[in-house]
LONU-564435 format. One record per residue (C-alpha): residue in one letter; x, y, z. Coordinates in nm, 4 decimals, decimal comma, always signed. Example, Ala and Ser with C-alpha at 12.3 -4.5 7.8 and 13.67 -1.06 7.14 Angstrom:
% residues 2
type	px	py	pz
A	+1,2300	-0,4500	+0,7800;
S	+1,3670	-0,1060	+0,7140;
% end
This chain:
% residues 296
type	px	py	pz
M	-3,7047	-3,5043	-1,1869;
N	-3,4466	-3,2497	-1,1665;
V	-3,7285	-2,9614	-1,3336;
K	-3,9409	-3,0550	-1,0731;
K	-3,6563	-3,0013	-0,7995;
I	-3,5755	-2,6673	-0,9853;
L	-3,9811	-2,5116	-0,9736;
I	-4,0589	-2,6408	-0,6261;
A	-3,7253	-2,4588	-0,5502;
I	-3,8536	-2,1525	-0,7156;
V	-4,1219	-2,1787	-0,5187;
S	-3,9568	-2,1873	-0,2058;
I	-3,7100	-1,8733	-0,3106;
A	-4,0684	-1,6605	-0,3806;
G	-4,2220	-1,7603	-0,0841;
S	-3,9085	-1,7113	+0,1407;
C	-3,8952	-1,3007	-0,0004;
S	-4,2137	-1,1887	+0,1532;
S	-4,0370	-1,2336	+0,4708;
F	-3,7449	-0,9868	+0,4350;
A	-3,7377	-0,6849	+0,5788;
Q	-3,8258	-0,4154	+0,3105;
S	-4,1776	-0,5995	+0,2925;
N	-4,4475	-0,3119	+0,2504;
L	-4,2012	-0,1128	+0,1589;
L	-4,3587	+0,0533	-0,1332;
N	-4,7050	+0,1134	+0,1038;
A	-4,5284	+0,2229	+0,4210;
R	-4,6795	+0,5875	+0,5424;
I	-4,4209	+0,5882	+0,7661;
P	-4,0961	+0,4135	+0,8499;
E	-4,2350	+0,1867	+1,1571;
E	-4,4435	+0,0463	+0,9167;
I	-4,1887	-0,1062	+0,6765;
G	-4,1851	-0,4677	+0,7488;
L	-4,5229	-0,4932	+0,9303;
K	-4,7797	-0,7355	+0,7764;
T	-5,1409	-0,7866	+0,8277;
E	-5,2516	-1,1459	+0,9643;
A	-5,3695	-1,2556	+0,6314;
Q	-5,0158	-1,1821	+0,5253;
L	-4,8741	-1,3677	+0,7401;
I	-5,0971	-1,6811	+0,6949;
S	-5,0464	-1,6601	+0,3256;
D	-4,6731	-1,7097	+0,3648;
N	-4,6354	-2,0442	+0,5795;
D	-4,2645	-2,0152	+0,4948;
K	-4,0247	-2,2830	+0,5981;
P	-3,7788	-2,4500	+0,4605;
L	-3,7447	-2,7273	+0,1828;
A	-3,7944	-3,0510	+0,3802;
Y	-3,5261	-3,2918	+0,3898;
G	-3,6475	-3,6175	+0,1747;
Y	-3,6474	-3,9021	+0,3707;
V	-3,3517	-4,1302	+0,2366;
H	-3,3169	-4,5192	+0,3593;
D	-2,9530	-4,6788	+0,4957;
R	-2,9863	-4,8945	+0,1881;
D	-3,0689	-4,6607	-0,0530;
V	-2,7060	-4,5442	-0,0543;
L	-2,4802	-4,6782	-0,2880;
M	-2,1841	-4,4651	-0,1734;
G	-2,0618	-4,2799	+0,1450;
K	-1,7969	-3,9843	+0,2260;
M	-1,8000	-3,7671	+0,5571;
T	-1,5697	-3,4698	+0,4032;
W	-1,4775	-3,1122	+0,6092;
E	-1,4554	-2,8093	+0,4277;
I	-1,3297	-2,4342	+0,4655;
I	-1,5005	-2,1235	+0,3310;
D	-1,2822	-1,8641	+0,3115;
L	-1,4369	-1,5403	+0,4621;
N	-1,1836	-1,3610	+0,2033;
E	-1,3513	-1,4429	-0,1247;
K	-1,5540	-1,2408	-0,2820;
I	-1,7815	-1,5156	-0,3631;
N	-1,8356	-1,5732	-0,0168;
F	-1,9455	-1,2459	+0,1089;
A	-2,3012	-1,3283	+0,1631;
L	-2,1961	-1,5590	+0,4279;
Y	-1,9323	-1,2365	+0,6090;
F	-2,1456	-0,8850	+0,5786;
P	-2,2715	-0,7055	+0,7527;
V	-2,0463	-0,6508	+1,0183;
D	-2,1375	-0,3208	+1,1544;
T	-2,5086	-0,3542	+1,1727;
A	-2,5553	-0,0037	+1,3071;
N	-2,6865	+0,2086	+1,0439;
I	-2,8446	-0,0308	+0,8597;
G	-3,2197	-0,2299	+0,9304;
P	-3,2687	-0,4648	+1,2226;
D	-3,2925	-0,7970	+1,0051;
R	-3,0053	-0,7668	+0,8114;
R	-2,7560	-0,9777	+0,9784;
S	-2,3686	-1,1614	+0,9013;
L	-2,4213	-1,5408	+0,9624;
Y	-2,2319	-1,5292	+1,2790;
D	-2,4462	-1,2606	+1,4552;
V	-2,7249	-1,4964	+1,3460;
L	-2,5613	-1,8345	+1,4590;
T	-2,4616	-1,6307	+1,8481;
K	-2,7996	-1,4436	+1,8680;
A	-3,0196	-1,7422	+1,8032;
I	-2,7670	-1,9795	+2,0521;
K	-2,8445	-1,7076	+2,3617;
R	-3,2048	-1,7411	+2,2495;
G	-3,2178	-2,0891	+2,3124;
E	-3,3249	-2,1257	+1,9556;
I	-3,0270	-2,2988	+1,8848;
S	-2,9663	-2,5915	+2,1185;
E	-2,7634	-2,8488	+1,9384;
V	-2,4361	-2,6826	+1,9712;
Y	-2,0545	-2,9121	+2,0471;
S	-1,7142	-2,8753	+2,0743;
D	-1,6188	-3,1044	+1,8214;
S	-1,6978	-3,2121	+1,4688;
Y	-1,8417	-3,5523	+1,5588;
F	-2,1043	-3,3874	+1,7919;
N	-2,0087	-3,5645	+2,1108;
T	-1,9580	-3,3117	+2,4022;
K	-2,2118	-3,0157	+2,4198;
K	-2,1476	-2,6418	+2,4633;
S	-2,3639	-2,3871	+2,6266;
F	-2,4099	-2,0068	+2,5684;
K	-2,1882	-1,9660	+2,8676;
D	-1,8730	-2,1946	+2,7557;
I	-1,8734	-1,9913	+2,4495;
Q	-1,9206	-1,6613	+2,5985;
A	-1,6008	-1,7171	+2,7927;
A	-1,4328	-1,7615	+2,3993;
L	-1,5673	-1,4476	+2,2961;
S	-1,4859	-1,1912	+2,5545;
R	-1,1290	-1,1087	+2,7240;
I	-1,0924	-0,8967	+3,0133;
D	-0,7237	-0,7550	+3,0675;
T	-0,5733	-0,5090	+3,3224;
T	-0,3079	-0,2110	+3,2349;
D	+0,0000	-0,2365	+3,4286;
A	-0,1531	+0,1371	+3,6180;
G	-0,4292	-0,1068	+3,7089;
K	-0,2278	-0,3667	+3,8151;
E	-0,0201	-0,0954	+4,0470;
Q	-0,3226	-0,0008	+4,1924;
I	-0,3932	-0,3606	+4,3141;
N	-0,0118	-0,4377	+4,3943;
A	-0,0963	-0,0840	+4,6562;
G	-0,4134	-0,2073	+4,8085;
M	-0,6102	+0,0162	+4,6289;
K	-0,9477	-0,0654	+4,4620;
L	-0,9008	-0,1190	+4,0818;
S	-1,0562	+0,2283	+3,8378;
P	-1,2384	+0,1525	+3,5403;
E	-1,0258	+0,2972	+3,2969;
Y	-0,7442	+0,0991	+3,3738;
I	-0,9747	-0,2233	+3,2731;
L	-0,9494	-0,3566	+2,9280;
R	-1,2184	-0,5271	+2,7389;
S	-1,1704	-0,7249	+2,4190;
D	-1,4961	-0,9033	+2,1645;
L	-1,4849	-1,0891	+1,9088;
T	-1,7270	-1,0227	+1,6630;
A	-1,8464	-1,0740	+1,3596;
Q	-1,5549	-0,8828	+1,1434;
D	-1,3284	-1,1334	+1,3478;
V	-1,4602	-1,4479	+1,1559;
T	-1,1993	-1,5594	+0,9208;
Q	-1,3723	-1,9118	+0,8109;
Y	-1,6204	-2,1350	+0,8524;
K	-1,5726	-2,4975	+0,8886;
I	-1,8473	-2,7477	+0,7094;
K	-1,8950	-3,1248	+0,7983;
G	-2,1152	-3,3074	+0,5195;
Y	-2,1651	-3,6357	+0,3963;
W	-2,1427	-3,7074	+0,0247;
Y	-2,3602	-4,0484	-0,1091;
F	-2,4978	-4,1761	-0,3744;
D	-2,8813	-4,2512	-0,4477;
K	-2,9317	-4,5558	-0,6232;
R	-3,3098	-4,4700	-0,5836;
Q	-3,2596	-4,1401	-0,7787;
S	-2,9299	-4,2526	-0,9059;
E	-2,7752	-3,8965	-0,8479;
L	-2,4678	-3,7850	-0,6423;
K	-2,6012	-3,6117	-0,3501;
Y	-2,5169	-3,3685	-0,0446;
R	-2,6421	-3,3228	+0,3012;
L	-2,4878	-3,0644	+0,5134;
L	-2,4611	-3,1735	+0,8819;
G	-2,2614	-2,9314	+1,0718;
I	-2,1144	-2,5857	+1,0756;
C	-1,8369	-2,3814	+1,2924;
P	-1,6913	-2,0377	+1,2663;
V	-1,3661	-1,9476	+1,2850;
T	-1,2075	-1,6771	+1,5003;
P	-0,8666	-1,5884	+1,6549;
D	-0,7907	-1,6642	+1,9517;
V	-0,9138	-1,4044	+2,1777;
Y	-0,5884	-1,3857	+2,3906;
T	-0,4192	-1,3563	+2,0696;
M	-0,6422	-1,1155	+1,8374;
N	-0,4230	-0,8295	+1,8750;
E	-0,0785	-0,9648	+1,8202;
E	+0,1249	-1,0233	+1,4484;
E	+0,0972	-1,3997	+1,4547;
K	-0,2909	-1,4896	+1,5750;
D	-0,3957	-1,8655	+1,6870;
Y	-0,7234	-1,9690	+1,5054;
V	-0,9869	-2,1605	+1,7192;
E	-1,3227	-2,3496	+1,6355;
L	-1,5379	-2,1629	+1,8597;
F	-1,8424	-2,4030	+1,8529;
W	-1,9761	-2,7021	+1,5653;
I	-2,3482	-2,6561	+1,5156;
F	-2,5554	-2,9377	+1,3651;
F	-2,7007	-2,7883	+1,0733;
P	-3,0205	-2,9475	+1,0472;
S	-3,1213	-2,8335	+1,4109;
A	-3,0800	-2,5181	+1,3218;
R	-3,2384	-2,5196	+0,9340;
D	-3,5562	-2,2835	+1,0864;
V	-3,3617	-2,0201	+1,2388;
L	-3,1555	-1,9684	+0,8938;
H	-3,4390	-1,9896	+0,7280;
E	-3,5968	-1,6768	+0,8213;
A	-3,2423	-1,4937	+0,8533;
K	-3,1492	-1,3169	+0,5075;
A	-2,8721	-1,2769	+0,2899;
F	-2,8630	-0,9878	+0,0554;
N	-2,8406	-1,0747	-0,2783;
N	-2,6205	-0,8696	-0,4871;
K	-2,8222	-0,9051	-0,8169;
N	-3,1763	-0,8158	-0,6746;
S	-3,2018	-0,6799	-0,3100;
A	-3,5935	-0,7146	-0,3888;
M	-3,4846	-1,0993	-0,4106;
P	-3,3472	-1,2108	-0,0496;
I	-3,1820	-1,5537	-0,0521;
S	-3,2035	-1,6939	+0,3113;
F	-2,9024	-1,8385	+0,4778;
D	-2,9939	-2,1784	+0,4959;
Q	-3,0928	-2,1696	+0,0923;
I	-2,7037	-2,0327	+0,0266;
L	-2,5566	-2,3718	+0,2554;
N	-2,8175	-2,6135	+0,1173;
S	-2,7193	-2,5141	-0,2896;
R	-2,3629	-2,4820	-0,1570;
R	-2,3935	-2,1198	-0,2973;
F	-1,9977	-2,0719	-0,1909;
N	-1,6605	-2,1333	-0,2426;
S	-1,4563	-2,3985	-0,0463;
V	-1,1950	-2,6254	+0,0310;
I	-1,1917	-2,9832	+0,1526;
Y	-0,9587	-3,0289	+0,4320;
K	-1,0408	-3,3743	+0,5654;
E	-1,1799	-3,6726	+0,4627;
E	-1,3221	-3,9777	+0,6910;
N	-1,0097	-4,2507	+0,6313;
V	-0,8689	-4,5166	+0,7996;
Y	-0,5775	-4,3103	+0,9726;
G	-0,8600	-4,1872	+1,2431;
D	-1,0014	-3,8928	+0,9697;
R	-0,6119	-3,7350	+0,9674;
A	-0,6493	-3,4445	+0,8112;
I	-0,4755	-3,3839	+0,4858;
D	-0,1978	-3,1283	+0,6092;
E	-0,1314	-3,4094	+0,8498;
Y	+0,0610	-3,5980	+0,6055;
M	+0,0955	-3,3468	+0,3282;
K	+0,2957	-3,1343	+0,5521;
D	+0,4836	-2,7770	+0,4434;
N	+0,3380	-2,7805	+0,1192;
A	+0,0064	-2,5543	+0,0601;
Q	+0,0081	-2,6138	-0,3298;
N	+0,0439	-3,0180	-0,2465;
Q	-0,2405	-2,9474	+0,0192;
L	-0,4837	-2,7835	-0,2539;
L	-0,4546	-3,0790	-0,5294;
E	-0,4511	-3,3307	-0,3017;
S	-0,7830	-3,1233	-0,2103;
E	-0,8783	-3,1802	-0,5060;
R	-0,7932	-3,5396	-0,5508;
V	-1,0625	-3,5943	-0,2851;
K	-1,3163	-3,3909	-0,5212;
E	-1,2684	-3,5594	-0,7885;
K	-1,2478	-3,9234	-0,6144;
I	-1,6132	-3,8632	-0,4408;
R	-1,7370	-3,7111	-0,8390;
N	-1,6109	-3,9486	-1,0613;
F	-1,7893	-4,2690	-0,8322;
E	-2,1412	-4,0924	-0,9915;
Q	-1,9477	-4,0825	-1,3361;
D	-1,8419	-4,4156	-1,3734;
M	-2,2223	-4,5202	-1,2592;
W	-2,2890	-4,4481	-1,6772;
N	-1,9737	-4,6282	-1,7843;
Y	-2,0772	-4,9110	-2,0607;
% end
């Protein structure tokens, strides 16, 4: 069964590579022909994300919801962060943040929420208010106080960009499938974390969750968007494949619990080392359940 899954994943990755911007690179006569495909190529691609299998509730022997932080300062997570400046590269090379925000703006991703429990929806207008800050200089305030028209050069505008994203928070469900006798993970939500636009220029920044996206609704968009493969640029990998295969490093900061899903730093305060040890304990507790199933 595992060999079959590996073969399916390989076919899926190979099929997705043909939709990258570098297609037709070796046949192009002018730069504008790079990335163009014939109708026959588009039909043969049939490029879709690998579908989730149906899981019946009674097949879930054990389940545990966890929340994790993906730190973009770690090298293994760079594929989710770069490129932050897209002025001098191809139009299809985008960071995960740009992919998400542009898809929300175009209406391709509609399941956007203000919290990880997906209770309150957010529109792009609500999100945009948190992405930009418009301020007035002291000279501009003097103009306003004097009853004069505010000059445009006295208006300061600060915008959050892809380089301001420091972390991603993800929410997922670990469960033991008794039909297939293995521990599995299903990603449910993802959230970019950035400095508050009103503190981004200060030394001590406040960090906020911009929005939560219900991940299954964004899989088509994330499958079309390709991340850079450092080992082989001819074989890019989609953001959907990176996140579903957990090709990143993360730290658990919360698990569902009887105390209203309190976070680890709420009951282990002012001790970062103990917080990391508690995160590992939660991870081991989930992993040990699968190991204990094979004890005789």
